[in-house]
C-alpha positions in Angstrom: -3.0 23.8 25.2 -1.6 27.4 24.7 0.7 28.0 21.9 4.4 28.8 22.7 7.6 29.7 20.9 9.3 26.7 19.4 12.8 25.3 19.6 15.0 25.8 16.5 14.5 22.4 14.9 12.8 20.8 13.2 10.6 23.8 12.9 8.0 22.6 10.4 7.4 19.3 12.2 7.0 21.2 15.5 4.7 23.8 14.1 2.6 21.1 12.5 2.4 19.2 15.8 1.4 22.4 17.8 -1.3 23.4 15.3 -2.6 19.8 15.1 -2.9 19.7 18.9 -4.9 22.9 18.9 -7.3 21.3 16.4 -7.6 17.7 17.8 -8.0 19.0 21.4 -10.9 21.2 20.4 -9.2 24.6 20.8 -10.2 25.3 17.2 -13.5 23.5 16.4 -14.7 22.5 12.9 -15.6 25.6 11.0 -13.1 27.8 12.8 -11.0 30.2 10.7 -7.4 29.9 11.8 -5.4 33.0 12.6 -3.5 34.4 9.6 0.0 33.3 8.8 1.6 36.4 10.3 -0.2 35.9 13.6 0.7 32.2 13.7 4.3 33.0 12.9 4.5 35.5 15.7 2.9 33.2 18.2 5.0 30.2 17.3 8.2 32.2 16.9 8.9 31.0 13.3 8.8 32.4 9.8 5.8 32.6 7.5 7.3 29.9 5.2 7.4 27.5 8.2 3.7 28.2 9.0 2.8 27.8 5.4 4.4 24.3 5.2 2.8 23.3 8.5 -0.6 24.3 7.2 0.0 22.4 4.0 0.8 19.3 6.1 -2.5 19.8 8.0 -4.4 20.1 4.8 -2.8 16.9 3.6 -4.0 15.2 6.7 -7.6 16.4 6.0 -7.7 18.7 9.0 -7.8 22.2 7.3 -8.8 23.7 4.0 -7.7 26.9 2.4 -10.5 29.0 0.9 -9.4 31.6 -1.5 -9.9 35.1 -0.2 -11.3 33.8 3.1 -8.4 32.1 4.9 -7.8 28.6 6.3 -10.6 26.8 8.1 -10.7 23.7 10.3 -12.7 20.9 8.5 -12.1 17.9 10.8 -10.7 17.2 14.2 -9.2 13.8 13.4 -6.7 13.2 10.6 -7.9 11.4 7.6 -7.0 7.7 7.6 -4.1 7.0 5.3 -4.0 4.3 2.6 -1.8 1.8 4.5 -4.1 2.1 7.5 -7.2 1.5 5.4 -5.6 -1.6 3.9 -4.7 -3.0 7.3 -8.3 -2.9 8.5 -9.8 -3.9 5.1 -11.3 -7.4 4.6 -8.8 -9.7 2.9 -11.4 -10.6 0.4 -11.8 -6.9 -0.6 -8.0 -6.5 -1.0 -7.8 -9.7 -3.0 -10.5 -8.7 -5.4 -8.5 -5.6 -6.2 -5.4 -7.7 -6.4 -7.0 -9.8 -9.2 -7.7 -6.6 -11.2 -4.2 -5.2 -10.7 -2.1 -8.3 -11.3 -3.9 -9.6 -14.3 -3.4 -6.3 -16.1 0.2 -6.3 -14.8 1.1 -9.7 -16.3 -0.4 -8.7 -19.7 2.0 -5.7 -19.7 4.8 -7.9 -18.5 4.3 -10.3 -21.4 4.7 -7.3 -23.8 7.5 -5.4 -22.0 9.6 -8.0 -20.1 13.3 -7.6 -20.4 16.1 -10.1 -20.1 16.7 -8.7 -16.6 13.0 -9.2 -15.7 13.1 -12.8 -16.9 16.2 -13.5 -14.9 14.5 -12.1 -11.8 11.4 -14.2 -12.5 13.5 -17.4 -12.8 15.2 -16.6 -9.6 11.9 -15.9 -7.8 10.4 -19.1 -9.1 13.3 -21.1 -7.9 13.2 -19.3 -4.5 9.5 -20.2 -4.2 10.3 -23.9 -4.7 13.2 -23.8 -2.2 10.9 -22.1 0.3 8.8 -25.3 0.4 11.3 -26.6 2.9 10.5 -23.7 5.3 7.5 -22.8 7.3 4.2 -21.4 6.0 5.3 -17.7 6.5 8.5 -18.3 4.5 6.6 -20.0 1.7 4.0 -17.2 1.5 6.9 -14.6 1.5 8.5 -16.4 -1.5 5.2 -16.6 -3.3 4.5 -12.9 -2.9 8.1 -12.1 -4.0 7.4 -14.0 -7.2 4.2 -12.0 -7.8 6.1 -8.8 -7.1 8.6 -9.7 -9.7 5.8 -10.3 -12.2 4.3 -6.9 -11.5 7.8 -5.3 -11.7 8.2 -6.8 -15.2 5.2 -4.7 -16.3 7.5 -1.7 -16.3 5.0 0.5 -14.5 6.3 1.9 -11.2 2.8 2.9 -10.1 1.6 -0.7 -10.4 4.7 -1.9 -8.5 4.1 0.6 -5.7 0.4 -0.3 -5.5 1.3 -4.0 -5.2 3.8 -3.2 -2.5 1.1 -1.4 -0.5 -1.1 -4.6 -0.8 1.7 -7.0 0.2 1.4 -6.8 4.0 -2.4 -7.4 4.0 -2.0 -10.2 1.5 0.7 -11.8 3.5 -1.4 -11.9 6.7 -4.4 -13.3 4.8 -2.5 -15.9 2.9 -0.6 -17.2 5.9 -3.9 -17.7 7.6 -5.4 -19.4 4.6 -2.5 -21.8 4.1 -2.7 -22.8 7.8 -6.5 -23.0 7.9 -6.8 -25.2 4.8 -3.6 -27.2 5.4 -2.6 -26.6 1.8 1.0 -27.5 2.3 0.2 -30.8 4.0 -0.6 -32.3 0.6 2.0 -30.4 -1.4 4.9 -28.5 0.2 4.9 -26.0 -2.8 1.3 -25.8 -3.9 0.8 -24.1 -7.3 4.4 -24.4 -8.3 3.6 -25.9 -11.8 1.0 -23.2 -12.3 3.5 -20.5 -11.5 6.1 -22.0 -13.8 3.5 -22.0 -16.6 2.8 -18.3 -15.8 6.4 -17.3 -16.0 6.7 -19.3 -19.3 3.8 -17.4 -20.7 5.4 -14.1 -19.8 8.7 -15.3 -21.3 7.1 -16.1 -24.7 5.1 -12.9 -24.7 1.7 -14.6 -24.5 -0.4 -12.0 -22.7 -3.6 -13.9 -23.1 -2.2 -17.1 -21.6 -0.5 -15.2 -18.8 -3.8 -13.4 -17.9 -5.7 -16.7 -18.0 -3.3 -18.7 -15.9 -3.0 -15.9 -13.2 -6.7 -15.1 -13.2 -7.6 -18.8 -12.6 -5.0 -19.1 -9.8 -6.1 -15.9 -8.0 -9.8 -16.5 -8.3 -9.4 -20.0 -6.9 -7.6 -18.5 -3.9 -10.3 -15.8 -3.6 -13.0 -18.5 -3.6 -11.2 -20.1 -0.6 -11.0 -16.7 1.1 -14.7 -16.1 0.6 -15.5 -19.5 1.9 -13.3 -19.3 5.0 -12.8 -15.7 5.9 -15.5 -13.6 4.3 
């Protein structure tokens, strides 16, 4: 696909797409040194700053690499898989094992850092989980995940909260399947409600050890079910 002058906007996105196409379609094989910024700017009809931003985007996608004093080289013909994509294809058991690590540390921090606002959010999420027992399995799982998200948020660490948010879609899919497969809600419409109430109470009184223990036992029990049914 020959390069051509670009329309006025959005220039960086267009430049990135054109250069990416040259790479993914094999016009510039792995190991090829790209033309210099000036040459690319003239060919594409844009400024050097636009070319620079496009090359930065391609580097972020794992397609090119700048080598000091040598230029920019093609290092792959397919973009690197992003984190959400990796989570979508990961085994739910693998995701859940990481969840245990992340959440148990989060509740320990929550027990030390929770604010009055955090506690109000936890109470509301706990009540919503109980109310969701009247809905279908998906609604109940959504309410359960929302409570756990509130627990992580109470840790006061935005990176932990963002990490949990990345896990949430994969967790949701796996948990809905588990609830349906085991018929968990046939015996109790809100399974684990007392355990979750005890967990919130432990965070409220600042008992990090108890919060960790309650949550770890609950998550590891679910993990055992996952290994048994969907490993």
